[in-house]
Structure formats: structure tokens, C-alpha cells
C-alpha positions in Angstrom: -77.2 -9.5 -49.9 -78.9 -6.4 -48.5 -75.7 -4.3 -48.3 -74.7 -5.3 -51.9 -78.2 -4.4 -53.1 -77.9 -1.0 -51.4 -74.6 -0.3 -53.1 -75.8 -1.4 -56.6 -79.1 0.5 -56.3 -77.4 3.5 -54.9 -74.8 3.5 -57.6 -77.5 3.4 -60.3 -79.6 6.1 -58.5 -76.5 8.3 -58.1 -75.7 7.9 -61.8 -79.2 8.8 -62.8 -79.3 11.7 -60.4 -76.2 13.1 -62.1 -78.2 13.3 -65.4 -81.3 14.8 -63.8 -79.7 17.5 -61.6 -77.4 19.8 -63.5 -74.9 22.2 -62.0 -73.2 19.6 -59.7 -70.6 18.4 -62.1 -67.9 19.0 -59.5 -69.0 15.9 -57.6 -67.8 13.4 -60.2 -68.9 9.8 -60.6 -67.8 8.7 -57.2 -69.5 11.6 -55.5 -72.7 10.9 -57.3 -72.5 7.2 -56.4 -71.9 8.1 -52.7 -74.8 10.6 -52.7 -76.9 8.0 -54.5 -76.3 5.4 -51.8 -77.3 8.0 -49.2 -80.3 9.1 -51.4 -81.3 5.5 -51.8 -81.5 5.0 -48.1 -83.3 8.3 -47.6 -85.7 7.6 -50.4 -86.4 4.1 -49.2 -87.0 5.2 -45.7 -89.3 8.1 -46.7 -91.3 5.9 -49.2 -91.6 3.2 -46.6 -92.8 5.6 -44.0 -95.4 7.1 -46.3 -96.7 3.8 -47.8 -95.7 1.2 -45.2 -93.8 -0.8 -47.8 -90.2 -2.0 -47.8 -88.2 -0.2 -50.4 -84.6 -0.8 -49.3 -84.3 -4.5 -50.0 -83.7 -6.1 -53.4 -82.9 -4.7 -56.8 -86.0 -4.0 -58.9 -87.5 -1.1 -60.8 -89.4 0.3 -57.9 -86.4 0.5 -55.6 -84.4 2.1 -58.3 -87.1 4.8 -58.9 -87.4 5.4 -55.2 -83.6 5.6 -54.7 -83.3 7.9 -57.7 -85.9 10.3 -56.2 -84.1 10.2 -52.9 -80.7 10.8 -54.6 -82.1 13.8 -56.5 -83.3 15.2 -53.2 -80.0 14.6 -51.5 -78.0 16.2 -54.4 -80.3 19.2 -54.3 -79.9 19.6 -50.6 -76.1 19.0 -50.9 -75.9 21.8 -53.5 -78.0 24.1 -51.4 -75.8 23.5 -48.4 -72.7 24.1 -50.5 -74.2 27.3 -51.8 -74.1 26.2 -55.5 -76.7 27.3 -57.9 -78.0 25.1 -60.6 -76.7 26.0 -64.1 -77.1 24.6 -67.5 -80.0 22.5 -68.7 -81.7 19.9 -66.7 -85.0 18.7 -65.5 -84.6 19.9 -62.0 
């Protein structure tokens, strides 16, 4: 169940990160989902390290928020590594 939960939460987080971070439209839906899965793991690990909680198991609002923050960070880092600038309107 843990792997399926990571995939679902990562997909949701990647989809939300696609709305929050503009200028990365070339990634597409699959790219956002993959970066969302990685971001979910990164966000869950960082939040767990900071608070001592377990944020990478189960599907609930807290894990989705943590995964979305991680996905946004991963997308920003990905764009920085690829040398892309943010264009358009967006929160971040």
C-alpha cells in the first residue's frame, strides 16, 4: 500500500505543482507527475527530518501538502538546472 500511496500522492502533488510553478509547461502531465513523486519523497523526508513525523505513508491532506511543497521545490530546482526562467503568471 505504501508504494501505491506514494504514486497517488505524488501524482496529485505534481499536478498541483504544475499550477503553482509557471514556465515549465514543456514538462507535460507525465513530467509533472514524475517530478511530483520525487518531490513527495523529498518533501516527506525533509518534513520528517524537521518535525520527527512520518509524512510518506498514507493519503491525507497533510501528506498532499508536504508532497506539493516538495514537488514545487523539485520543479524549481529542475528548471534552474535546465536553465529555464520562469515566465507567465504564477505564485512562485
